[in-house]
C-alpha positions in Angstrom: 16.8 16.1 34.8 15.9 18.3 31.9 14.9 16.8 28.5 16.7 17.7 25.4 14.9 19.5 22.6 16.3 17.2 20.0 14.9 13.7 20.0 17.0 10.6 20.1 16.1 7.5 18.1 12.9 5.9 19.4 11.7 9.0 21.1 8.2 10.5 21.1 8.0 13.8 19.2 5.6 16.7 19.5 4.3 18.4 16.3 7.1 20.9 16.1 9.8 18.3 16.6 8.1 16.0 14.0 7.9 18.8 11.5 11.6 19.6 12.1 12.5 16.0 11.6 10.5 15.8 8.4 11.7 19.2 7.2 8.2 20.6 6.8 6.0 23.1 8.6 3.9 22.2 11.6 1.0 23.6 9.7 1.5 20.8 7.1 1.3 18.1 9.7 -1.9 19.7 11.2 -3.4 19.7 7.7 -2.4 16.0 7.1 -3.9 15.1 10.5 -7.3 16.5 9.4 -7.2 15.3 5.8 -5.5 12.0 6.4 -2.4 10.7 4.6 0.2 11.9 7.1 2.3 9.9 9.5 0.5 8.0 12.3 0.1 10.0 15.6 -1.4 9.5 19.0 -3.8 11.9 20.8 -3.2 12.0 24.6 -5.9 14.4 25.8 -5.2 17.5 23.9 -1.6 16.5 23.1 -0.5 15.1 19.7 2.5 12.9 19.6 4.4 11.1 16.9 6.7 8.2 17.3 9.9 8.7 15.4 10.0 5.1 14.2 6.4 5.5 12.9 7.4 8.6 10.9 10.3 6.6 9.4 7.9 3.8 8.5 5.5 6.3 6.9 8.4 7.8 4.8 9.4 4.2 3.7 5.8 3.4 2.8 5.7 6.5 0.5 8.9 6.0 -1.3 8.8 5.9 -5.1 11.4 5.4 -7.8 10.1 7.8 -10.4 7.5 10.5 -10.9 5.5 8.2 -13.1 5.1 5.6 -10.3 1.9 5.8 -8.4 2.1 6.5 -4.7 0.8 3.8 -2.3 
């Protein structure tokens, strides 16, 4: 059975899928992995994988109500 390119809820995403889900470039995720501050990810050998629910948690943890509010 062939896997779908779009990830259902709870699925594991590769960098391209995670970037698409976040609406950013894969390069930004690569930079965040090096500098820190991005969504949690797992390294499986040379593979980088993101849990969709971890990305959602990272978004929630970085929500702010105004531009004057400090980010966590």
